[in-house]
VEXVO-518980 format. One line per 10 residues: number of its first residue (from 1); their letters; for each residue x, y, z of C-alpha. Coordinates in steps of 0.02 Angstrom, whole numbers, m for minus. Each point is the difference from the previous one (the first is absolute). Example, Ala and Ser with C-alpha at 12.3 -4.5 7.8 and 13.67 -1.06 7.14 Angstrom:
2
1) as) 615:m225:390  69:172:m33
***
This chain:
670
1) xxxxxxxxxx) 247:m2428:m322  10:180:m65  m76:129:116  m69:170:m46  20:158:102  m72:173:m29  78:153:81  7:186:m36  111:150:22  m116:148:27
11) xxxxxxxxxx) 130:132:39  173:51:m59  19:128:139  177:m55:47  64:37:m175  161:m76:m64  87:m92:141  183:m45:19  63:m163:m77  57:m42:177
21) xxxxxxxxxx) m183:m12:51  m56:m119:m135  7:m147:120  m110:84:130  m165:m62:m69  m70:5:177  8:190:16  m134:126:m44  126:101:m101  33:m151:m112
31) xxxxxxxxxx) m185:m39:m16  m34:179:m56  161:26:m97  72:m12:m174  159:m76:m67  20:143:m122  m94:164:m16  73:100:m144  m84:161:m55  m147:m29:114
41) xxxxxxxxxx) m71:97:146  m84:m89:144  m177:65:17  m59:62:172  m127:m141:m14  132:m133:m29  m2:m21:m189  146:17:m121  m20:142:m126  104:49:m151
51) xxxxxxxxxx) 98:150:60  m37:171:m72  86:58:m157  96:163:m1  m40:160:m93  144:98:m76  13:178:68  170:67:m53  182:m39:m25  118:43:141
61) xxxxxxxxxx) 126:133:m48  151:m117:m7  4:m179:m62  171:m38:74  m19:74:175  m96:m49:155  m166:78:49  m114:m6:152  m181:51:27  m58:109:145
71) xxxxxxxxxx) m179:36:51  m55:178:39  m175:m5:75  m80:163:53  m170:m85:8  m87:m145:m85  m59:125:m131  172:80:m26  134:m132:m11  155:m7:m109
81) xxxxxxxxxx) 131:m127:m47  177:67:m13  126:m79:m118  167:33:85  151:m36:m108  176:61:m32  m3:187:39  m186:23:m41  m181:m20:56  m154:m27:m107
91) xxxxxxxxxx) m180:m1:59  m156:m103:m35  m182:31:43  m156:m103:m41  107:m130:m91  76:130:m119  167:87:m3  m10:187:29  47:110:m148  24:187:m13
101) xxxxxxxxxx) m100:120:m109  108:m43:m151  m33:m185:19  174:m40:63  24:m114:150  12:107:157  152:m36:108  113:83:128  181:m29:44  64:m88:156
111) xxxxxxxxxx) 174:m27:76  m20:m189:10  108:m121:m99  m78:m161:m65  107:m108:113  m70:83:157  m185:m11:m40  m42:m158:99  68:76:161  m111:154:m7
121) xxxxxxxxxx) m133:12:136  m143:125:3  m146:64:100  m140:119:m46  m95:139:88  m144:68:m104  78:86:m155  179:m26:61  110:m154:m8  170:m21:82
131) xxxxxxxxxx) 125:m118:m82  158:m62:87  160:m90:m45  157:m1:106  105:76:m141  m119:142:m48  m73:150:92  m181:m27:49  m109:42:m150  m167:88:14
141) xxxxxxxxxx) m124:m36:m140  m149:118:m13  m154:m15:m109  m71:166:m60  m107:m78:m137  m5:m147:m120  127:87:m113  95:93:134  116:m90:121  154:61:91
151) xxxxxxxxxx) 147:m91:77  132:82:110  112:m29:149  m110:4:154  38:143:119  m23:m23:187  m4:140:128  88:m59:98  69:m168:m54  47:m123:137
161) xxxxxxxxxx) 165:28:90  113:m136:70  173:m10:76  86:m43:m163  176:44:63  66:m14:178  m42:150:108  159:84:67  36:m59:177  18:176:65
171) xxxxxxxxxx) m78:131:113  m129:110:m86  m4:177:69  m129:134:m41  67:171:m49  m171:80:24  m140:m19:125  m144:m5:m126  m93:m166:m2  m172:34:m75
181) xxxxxxxxxx) m63:m57:m171  60:111:m142  144:77:96  174:2:m77  133:m71:114  182:m52:m6  84:m151:77  181:m58:12  78:m167:43  147:m30:116
191) xxxxxxxxxx) 103:m142:65  m18:64:178  m139:62:112  91:163:30  m15:48:m183  184:32:m31  49:m143:m118  m102:21:m158  m51:m155:m96  m8:18:m188
201) xxxxxxxxxx) m133:m132:m31  m121:84:m120  21:m17:m190  m78:89:m148  m117:m150:m19  m83:54:162  m85:148:m84  m189:m37:12  33:m132:131  m87:2:168
211) xxxxxxxxxx) 63:m4:178  m115:m87:125  43:68:172  m86:44:164  m171:m63:m60  7:118:m150  66:9:m177  116:122:m87  10:10:m191  178:44:m56
221) xxxxxxxxxx) 13:131:m138  176:68:26  169:m61:63  143:99:77  175:m6:76  76:m104:m139  163:m97:10  60:m115:m140  m176:m14:m72  m82:m41:166
231) xxxxxxxxxx) m98:113:116  m31:20:186  m151:117:m6  m173:m22:m74  m136:130:m19  m181:m36:m34  m184:17:39  m96:m82:141  m127:m119:m76  m64:m72:164
241) xxxxxxxxxx) 20:98:161  144:m46:114  m32:m39:182  159:94:46  166:65:m67  104:m97:125  157:m78:m75  m35:m174:m67  126:m133:46  65:m129:m125
251) xxxxxxxxxx) m129:m131:m53  m145:111:58  m24:86:m168  m15:m68:m177  48:65:m172  m134:m51:m125  0:5:m191  m132:m33:m134  10:m188:m20  m50:m20:m183
261) xxxxxxxxxx) 132:41:m128  99:m72:m145  137:m47:122  m111:m75:135  m132:m71:m116  m186:29:m13  m149:m96:70  m43:m161:m91  m171:m35:77  m154:108:25
271) xxxxxxxxxx) m180:m8:61  m144:107:64  m73:m44:170  m111:96:121  26:162:m99  188:m18:12  116:m16:m150  128:m134:39  172:m31:m74  125:m133:49
281) xxxxxxxxxx) 166:m83:m35  136:106:m77  178:m63:m28  64:88:156  m152:m46:105  m64:m168:m67  m112:m37:150  m66:175:33  m180:59:m24  m48:184:m16
291) xxxxxxxxxx) m180:57:23  m62:174:m42  m108:108:112  m183:m49:m2  m88:78:m148  156:82:m74  102:m117:m110  138:128:m27  45:30:184  122:m123:79
301) xxxxxxxxxx) 49:107:149  30:m115:149  63:135:119  m165:12:92  m87:m147:82  m184:41:m16  m118:m140:m54  m14:59:m181  186:40:m19  115:m92:m121
311) xxxxxxxxxx) 101:m146:66  151:m104:m42  9:m181:59  119:m144:m27  m39:m184:m28  108:m118:102  21:m140:m126  117:m124:82  66:m51:m171  39:178:m54
321) xxxxxxxxxx) m118:m10:m148  m58:154:m92  m184:47:m2  m69:m45:m171  m185:46:15  m111:105:112  m178:m63:m15  m146:m48:109  m121:m137:44  m106:53:149
331) xxxxxxxxxx) 149:103:59  157:75:m75  131:m129:m49  185:10:m40  65:m143:m107  184:m44:m13  92:m139:m90  m3:m99:162  m142:58:112  m171:82:8
341) xxxxxxxxxx) m39:131:132  m161:85:56  4:184:49  m141:63:110  m37:141:121  m66:m108:139  m174:m71:27  m124:93:m113  118:149:m12  84:79:m149
351) xxxxxxxxxx) 188:5:m22  78:151:86  175:48:58  m38:m42:181  m74:m171:m36  72:m114:m134  m9:m188:21  103:m108:m119  m27:m188:6  81:m142:m96
361) xxxxxxxxxx) m142:m97:m82  89:m132:m103  162:m43:m88  m45:m48:m178  86:144:m90  m65:88:m155  58:36:m177  m2:166:m95  m171:m39:m79  m133:124:57
371) xxxxxxxxxx) m121:m77:129  m187:6:m31  m151:12:115  m154:m110:m20  m146:24:117  76:m11:175  161:m86:m57  169:58:m63  93:m107:m127  186:6:m34
381) xxxxxxxxxx) 131:m101:m92  121:m93:111  185:41:m6  51:m130:m131  m137:65:m116  m87:m168:m22  m138:m2:132  m151:108:33  m38:34:184  m157:74:79
391) xxxxxxxxxx) m20:80:170  m160:52:88  m41:71:172  181:56:5  43:100:155  m174:24:75  9:m5:189  m82:m156:69  8:m90:m168  127:m118:m73
401) xxxxxxxxxx) 78:27:m169  m64:m124:m129  122:m53:m137  m31:m109:m151  94:m49:m157  m113:22:m150  116:m82:m125  44:m160:94  m99:m127:m102  44:85:m165
411) xxxxxxxxxx) 178:53:37  64:m73:m164  m82:144:m93  113:126:89  169:m87:m6  72:124:m125  m28:140:125  m128:139:18  35:173:m74  m168:88:25
421) xxxxxxxxxx) m179:m30:56  m166:90:3  m177:m29:65  m162:13:m98  m148:8:118  m139:3:m129  m69:m107:m76  82:m156:72  126:48:136  160:m52:m88
431) xxxxxxxxxx) 186:21:32  113:13:m152  179:m52:38  127:41:m136  143:m125:0  177:11:m66  m38:m134:m131  m118:121:m89  m159:m85:60  m135:60:119
441) xxxxxxxxxx) m57:m112:142  m182:50:29  m81:m37:168  m187:11:28  m14:48:183  m172:m8:80  5:m46:184  m190:9:17  m24:m138:m128  160:m91:52
451) xxxxxxxxxx) 69:25:m174  188:12:m19  51:m66:m169  155:34:m104  22:m8:m187  135:48:m125  m22:141:m127  110:m17:m154  10:102:m158  100:15:m160
461) xxxxxxxxxx) 129:107:88  50:38:179  m93:95:135  113:125:87  m121:96:112  m182:12:54  m100:129:98  m186:24:33  m105:158:17  m187:32:17
471) xxxxxxxxxx) m81:71:m156  m181:50:23  m96:m164:20  146:m122:m9  176:m32:59  122:m5:m146  165:m95:0  133:82:m108  148:m105:m57  166:37:m82
481) xxxxxxxxxx) 41:m140:m122  158:m29:m98  m46:m66:m174  81:m33:m168  m107:67:m142  58:m10:m182  178:m40:59  3:155:110  8:2:190  m135:107:79
491) xxxxxxxxxx) m71:30:173  m189:12:m2  m112:76:132  m158:m106:4  m151:m23:112  m88:m163:40  m174:9:m76  m138:m127:31  m73:39:m172  154:m66:m91
501) xxxxxxxxxx) 70:m175:m29  162:57:m83  153:93:63  63:169:m59  m169:8:m84  m125:128:m57  m184:m12:m43  m112:99:m116  m179:23:m54  m77:58:m164
511) xxxxxxxxxx) m189:m3:m8  5:m14:m189  130:m138:m3  172:8:m81  135:m112:m74  150:113:28  39:44:179  142:116:51  79:70:156  116:m146:34
521) xxxxxxxxxx) 166:85:m35  72:m70:162  m17:m175:m77  70:44:m172  77:m152:m83  m62:m118:135  m116:m147:m34  m153:24:108  m157:m89:54  m164:76:m55
531) xxxxxxxxxx) m176:m24:67  m132:76:m114  m179:6:64  44:m139:122  77:m114:m133  185:m44:5  77:42:m167  161:m71:m73  156:83:68  60:143:m109
541) xxxxxxxxxx) 140:130:m3  m21:183:40  53:103:m151  18:188:14  m97:m5:162  m150:m89:m75  m77:m171:m30  m112:m55:m144  m144:m122:28  m82:m106:m133
551) xxxxxxxxxx) m171:62:54  m78:147:89  m5:2:189  m77:122:123  100:m47:154  181:m52:3  140:m47:119  181:m6:m58  148:m54:107  123:m134:50
561) xxxxxxxxxx) m77:m165:50  46:m97:157  m44:m177:51  m100:m43:156  50:m168:73  m70:m96:147  69:m166:61  m119:m82:121  65:m98:149  m34:m184:27
571) xxxxxxxxxx) m111:m9:153  14:m160:99  m158:m91:46  m13:m125:144  m44:m176:m56  m30:m166:83  184:m35:m28  54:167:72  42:116:m145  m4:27:m187
581) xxxxxxxxxx) 185:45:m1  97:m132:m96  m156:m78:m77  m28:m14:m185  m147:111:m38  m101:56:m148  m87:166:m12  m172:m56:m55  m82:170:2  39:181:40
591) xxxxxxxxxx) m128:137:23  62:180:m9  m102:143:70  35:157:m102  m57:180:6  7:110:m156  132:m107:m86  35:m21:m186  105:m133:m82  114:m73:133
601) xxxxxxxxxx) 91:m166:m23  36:m143:119  126:m140:m5  70:m133:115  178:34:56  119:m100:m110  m130:m24:m137  25:61:m178  m183:37:m28  m115:134:65
611) xxxxxxxxxx) m186:30:m5  m82:167:m37  m133:66:116  m115:103:m107  m179:55:m13  11:45:m186  m167:m6:m87  m21:m74:m173  m109:65:m142  m6:125:m142
621) xxxxxxxxxx) 86:169:12  80:m36:170  184:m2:m47  25:185:31  m100:5:161  80:4:170  m5:m173:80  m113:m8:152  75:m6:173  m7:m156:106
631) xxxxxxxxxx) m86:34:166  m47:m178:37  75:m171:28  99:m88:m136  28:m189:6  142:m98:m77  12:m190:m5  145:m123:1  154:109:1  112:m151:31
641) xxxxxxxxxx) 100:m102:123  139:57:113  102:m77:139  11:73:176  m92:163:m31  m105:101:m121  53:173:m56  m109:100:m117  61:151:m98  m126:132:m51
651) xxxxxxxxxx) 56:138:m119  m71:155:m80  115:31:m148  m110:132:m82  m34:180:53  m169:m48:70  m78:m8:174  26:m147:118  m68:m35:174  6:m173:79
661) xxxxxxxxxx) m105:m14:159  8:m186:42  44:m171:m68  m76:m171:39  83:m168:m35  m65:m175:m25  149:m115:26  11:m187:m24  137:m85:101  67:m177:m9
***
């Protein structure tokens, strides 16, 4: 006797789940998940929405070289996107590229090669940004105005000093009795305490080096008593007062040099924390962290030990891993390829030279991808580049660190590896993860509503970078996309735009209506999708930057179409015999709950036929009118039989809106 069952899926909040979870019909993730979610965003309320189209902004300078995007945010009202490419920077504001008074694109030169871009780290302090890479001197980017930016080697007074070469194992004798700050003194080194056997241990590289001795510091500015290119005497100025001029025995004094150079390498990580500018991890000192004096990012003098003085600390990574990122959750964090460390100044105290507490928090390891902060959590990509980790409450005294893997149930979307990610807080709290396969894995992340759903963003091309900045009343995600237009390779800078349903698109308005529309030179020779006054027109080519309609239109959208595709999961239903799995079933009725949707189609997996979901009206003079949106329930009957399970495919193949909120099934089994 056939039996009928009615059940519903009222949320898709888990997004696309891994094929390895398809058998877990008992879990909440399966019951709220999707088999496929292509070019959809998961709504904060649990629905599945056609993802935003993208608006064309500009071409990147080079089509055959890599590019990254960097945010420069002075305030929510003054934020810029920086296009950083091979030896250049360009700037964007309010979704437009900045041009000079002549109309030319404004750009400045940089020292960076294209192959080094993904290893650049940066931090910002008001109108100044510091950029680091282990092979380049620290760069200081300053904003003087929208059309006036400057980039130069950062100058520190003083830079940090370290023992970069072994200090001579010798006696250091003072030739003068002066010991106060500013005094010029002379010292000599000997093999014996009596001062008879001179030791020629200084070299010309010691000019501008420091000697730390007797609780003070001497800055060397002259060498004397030369033999075979080496010297036994050094003259200089007292930088920090000496406690005495008593002869220093071997191993009681230290010769210090500036520790950032082409030979020793430059810092490869940076951050701002508690009014201190932080650098870390050079080639010579891969586990070292340098912090500036409080409130002065250019002073790295560690000779004093007052609370606001600069400091130099080392991370004891038992695997010898280099520091990759300096970031923070509730406290400062140092991330290496093998471990994660918290750095604090003690209970409710700031970090200071006399009180630094370094604790191992976990051993996941991170990749080069820049971490992001969301609410009270810090997110980073694990070492292999295929998982997204989150940490909260990290390092607070009296609290335990909380770790979670955000990508676990959708890990198949990240198997090609992650190359960049960014966070868009408004309107829907989303993380955009750019993958090596040219797709974006988009995660809607809303802990309050228990929404954490992934989907795949695909385009006619390959995404290579994404970055988000606030612009007035919205957060805007910029992307760099590699495309092929009219048989030419190009890299386009585009922004996701909720008003568009095409990619690399533009829109226009003419209150009088027009048939010829121009301004599409970036799509020259390409066949595009066109929506005129809400009606999808036949695809047409762009010729000389323009398209020609067969009728007047007041509002138009022109761009590259993309298909939205949802595959619903078969949800098991308990029966008197235990389960529907393995039973022959027929889908007697399906009711879809839509919101502002036009013209989607539905089919049963494996079927050759599909049904159109439409609210098109019929009557005179309606052919050129925009079809009305579905914001109601739509019922379909008798889609067919299947064995073992039912999988529905819902598609939006046109550049039109789509939002599925729920689906209800009437199933006949037996």
